[in-house]
N, C-alpha and C positions, 0 to 999 in steps of 0.2 A: 228767609222766604224769598228774597230777591235772588239770592245765590241759586236756590232751587229753580226759580223761573228761568235764570240764565242757562242752567244745565238742560232744562226741558227744551228751550228754544234751540240750543246747539244741537241737541239730539234730532229734532225734527228737520233742521237745516241739513244735517249730515245725511239723513234718510232721503231727503229730496234730491240731494246731489247724487247719491248712489242710484236712485231710480232714473235720473236723467242720463247717467252714464250707461246704464243697462239698455235703455231704449233709444239712445241717441242714433245708433246705426239705423234701425228700422224707421225711426221718425224721419231721419234725413232722406232715406230712400222713398218714403211715402210722400214727402214734400216735393221731391223731384218729379214724381209722376202724377201728382194731383194738380199741378199748375203748369201744363204744357204751354209752350210759347207759340205754337202754330196751330192751324186748324187741320183736323184730320178728316179727310174725305176720300171716298172711293171714286175711282176713275175707270172708264172703259178704254181699253187699248185697241189700236188698229192691228191689222194682221202683221204689220212690220214692226210692231213694238212688243216684242216677246221677251227681250232681255232687260233685266233690272240694272240700273246704274249701281256700281259697286258701293259707294258710301251711302248707306241708309236710305231714306231717313230712319235711323235706328239708334237707340241709345242704350248702352249696357250699364246697369246700376247694381251696386252691392258687391263688386269684385275687389274693391279697394285698390291696392297697388299691384295686384296680380294681372299684369298685362297679358301674359300668355293665356290665362283663362278668358279674359275679355276678348282677345283675338279669336279664340276658339268658338265662343258663343256667337260672335259676330259672323264668323265664317259659316257656322251651321245655319244661322238665321238667314244669311244671304242665299244659301242653297235652297232652304225651305221656301223663301219668297220667290225664287226663280221657278220652283215647281208649281207654285200657285198661279203664277202669271201664265206659264205655258199651258196649264190645264184649263184655265178659265178666261184668259185675256182680260182679267180684271185686276186692278192694283189699287194702292192707296197713296195719297199725298199727305204729308205730315209725319210727325215723329211717333214711332211705336217704341215702347220701353220693354226691356227684358231685365227683370230683377232677379239676381242671384240670391237665394235665401239659404244661408248656411245652417241656420237653426230651425229645427222642425217645429218648435213652438211658435216661432215667428211665421213660418209657412202656414200653420193652422190659423193664426190670427189674421193674416192677410187674405187668405182664400176661403176660410171656413171649411176646408177639406182635410181629410185625414192624410197625413204624410206617409202612412203605411201603404196606402193603396193608389196614390197618385204621384206621378213624376213631375207634373207641371199643371198649371191652371191659368186661365185667361179671363180678362174682363174687357169686352169690346167697348163698353162705355168709357173705361179709363185707359183704353188702348194699351193694355199692359199684360205681359206674360210673366208669371212667377215660376221660377225653376226651383224645384226641390233638390237641393244639392246632394243629399244622401242618395236619393234614387238615381239621379243623373250620373253620379260617379260609378254606379254599378252597371250602367247600361252600355251596350256596345254602340259603335258609331251609327249603324243603321237604325237602331232603335231611337237614338238621340235625334236623328233626322226626322223620323216619323213623328216623334213627340213634338218637335219644334214646328213641323208643318201643320200638325193638328191644331196647336194652340194659335199660331198665326192665322190659320184658317178661321178660327173663331173670331179673331179681330176683323178679318175681312168680311165674313158673312154677317157678323153682328152690326156692321156699319152700312150694310145695304138697306135701301128703303124698304124692301120686302123681307129683309133678314133680321130686323130688330125685334120682331114679335112672332117668330116661328115657333111652332110646338117643339118641345125638347127633342122628340124623336126625329123630327125633320132636320133640326140644326145639327145634331150629333151625327145623323146618318150622312148628311151632306159633307160635313167636315171629314168623316171617315173616307169618303170618296176622294176628297182633295188630298188626303194624306196617304192614300193607297193602303189603307188598313183592312185588308181582307185576305184570308188565307185558309189553309186546310183546317186549322184548329177552329176558326169561327164557323166554317162550313159544316164540320162534324157536329159542333154544338147545336147549330140550328137544325140539322137533320135529326139529331136525337130528340130535341124538343118537339119538332113537328111530328115525328113518328109516335111520340107518346102523348100528343095533344097538349103540350105544355107551353106553346108559344104565347107570350103575352100579347094582348090586344093593343093597338095603337092608342086607344082611349086611355089605357092605364099608364101611358108613357108621355102624356102631353106636358106635364109640368115637373115630374120627378121620376128618377130612375131608382130601382131597388138598391139598397145598400149592400146586400149580399154580393160578393165579388162575382160568383158564378152567374147569378141572375142578372147582375148589371151587365156583364159581358154579353149575355143573351139579348138584353134590351138594345145594346148597341148594334148587334147583328140584325135585329128586326128593323131598326131605324135605317140601317144601310140598305136592306132589301127593299123597303118601301120607297126610299129616295131613288133607288135604281129604277123602279117602275115609273116614278114621276118624271125623272130625267129622260128615261127611254121614250116616254110619250112625246117629248119635245125633240127627239132625234139625237140625244146624247148617248155616248157609250160609257161603260163603267170606268170610273176614275177620271173622266174628263167631262164634267157637267157644265160645259161652257154656256150652252143655251139656257140652262136653268139659272145659272148665276147671272147672266145678262138680263133674264126676265125679272129676277129679284132686284136687280140694280135699277130697273126702270121706275121712275117716280110714280107712275100711275099703275102699271101692271104688277109691280112688285108687291105693294101693300094688299092689292086685291087677291093675288095668289096666296099670300100668307093668311089672309082672312079665310079663304076657302078651305085651307087645311085645318082650320079650327071647326069648320062646319061638320056636325056629326054625320050627315048623310055622305058628304064628299069624303070625309076621313074614313068612314067605314067601307066606302067603295075602294079606296086605295088599300085598305087592310085586306079585303077579300081578294083583290087582284094580286097582292103580294103573296098570299097563301096559295092561290091557284098557280102562280108561277113556280112554286116549289114542287108541284106534282102531287101524286097520291101519297098518303101516309105509309102504305104498304111498301112502296119503293124505298122510302127513307128508313123503314124498319129493316129492310134487307141491307141497306148501306150500314146501318147501325150494327147489325149482326156480323157483317163481313169486315168491319173495322178491327184492327189488330187487338186492341185491349178488350173490346167486347167479345171477339171470337175466343180469346184465351179464357175469359170469364165463363163463357158458355161451355167450352170444353171441360173446364174444371167442374162446372155444375153438373154436367152429364156424367163425368167420372164419379163424382160423389154420389149421384143418384143411383148409378149402377152398383157401386160398393154397398150402399145402404140397402138396396133391394136384395142383393146376394146375402148380406148379413141377416136380413129379416127371414129369408127362406131357410137359412141354416138354423136360425134360432127356432123356427117353427118345427123343423124336422127333429131337432134335439128334444123339444118339448113333447112331441108326439111319441118319440122313442121312450122317454122317461115315463109317460103315462101308460104305455103298453107294458113296460117292465113292471110297474107298480100293480097293474091289473093282473098280469100273469102270476106275480108272486102271491096274490090273494086267492088264487084258484086252488081247490082241493084236487086229489087224484081223480075222483069221480068227475069233477068239472073238466079236467084235462082230457079224460077219455071221451067225454061227451062232445068236446070241441074238436079235438084233433084225432080221436080214435084211440084204440089200444096201442101200447108200445110194441115194438117189433118182437121182443122176446116173449111177450104175452101172446102175441098173435101166433108165433111158432108153437108155443105150448098148447094153445087152443086147437091149432091144426092137428097136432099129434093125438090129442084126445078124440078128435072127431073121425080119424081114419079107420078103415076096416083092417082086419089082420093081414089079408093078402096084399093090401096097399102098403102096410108097414113093412112086410117081408120084401117087397120090390124096392122100397125106399132104402132099406138097410143094405140090400145087395148092390144098389147103385153107388151108395156111399163107400162100400168096401172096394169096388172096382175103381 
């Protein structure tokens, strides 16, 4: 009995050691970012303070002994931070963490997001950016810079006095401006949805975005356009929302502005203004029709319609001919005479019977000549 107890105890100890080995990497990474040594706060920069100091404050976690990867991530993060500073004149003090997550299961555990659809995720509260290694390795340098700028933008916005409680559409739309994430693809997607009356309302995007990738992309586009209207009302241009950021950074004006965006009346006002800025739906329908893929689909649809119509006409003609042949075959000789008249030889014989003798003589004489 005692021997069996010893075996059981050894088994459970071995299992515990194995579990510790499996999770030691993620646990260590989590420990590093859960207990920061300094205070993280947002600061406003003067006009002459546009360039970030090269070393951090930034800490790369999870790359192990891969110094080249650490240097690469630090370089991309430095570029992204510089873009944020120049676009907003707002920066942070304190350490931000960038965690390289090699395992997709760990990425899902840390972020709660699907690694199939996200390249990175951020937590402003924990001042941390998690990088999905699999998606990052497949991305080109420009995409990597956009991703890093977007996630560091979340750290920056989420630590503003007025950015901590923004509606989701406002936060994501603002961060898209900071990262310069707007192009032809997003524009066409919004035009198509607007033309078809499928743009989601801001009310639907306050706390959650759709999980469907296409609808989620559309939600980001709606947030971008709404923030463009808000920033524009303060005098900002697209991609450089400095006045909006500094308003949100104000201890008094920031929370008040964030609260206003939750107000149904004010929110719906921005929703209406955003839609009006897009113009009439007919214009976007023309854009939709003239776009390459849509135009090709339309041409193919018209070609198929013409082919189907021609085939239907041919089938109707064949059917009519078959019906006429069947009807003609059912007629007797008397029916034929009644419908079409007597046959030619019958008409000639009838004519010979009805002629007078002198008419017959003249006829035969003409035939001999």
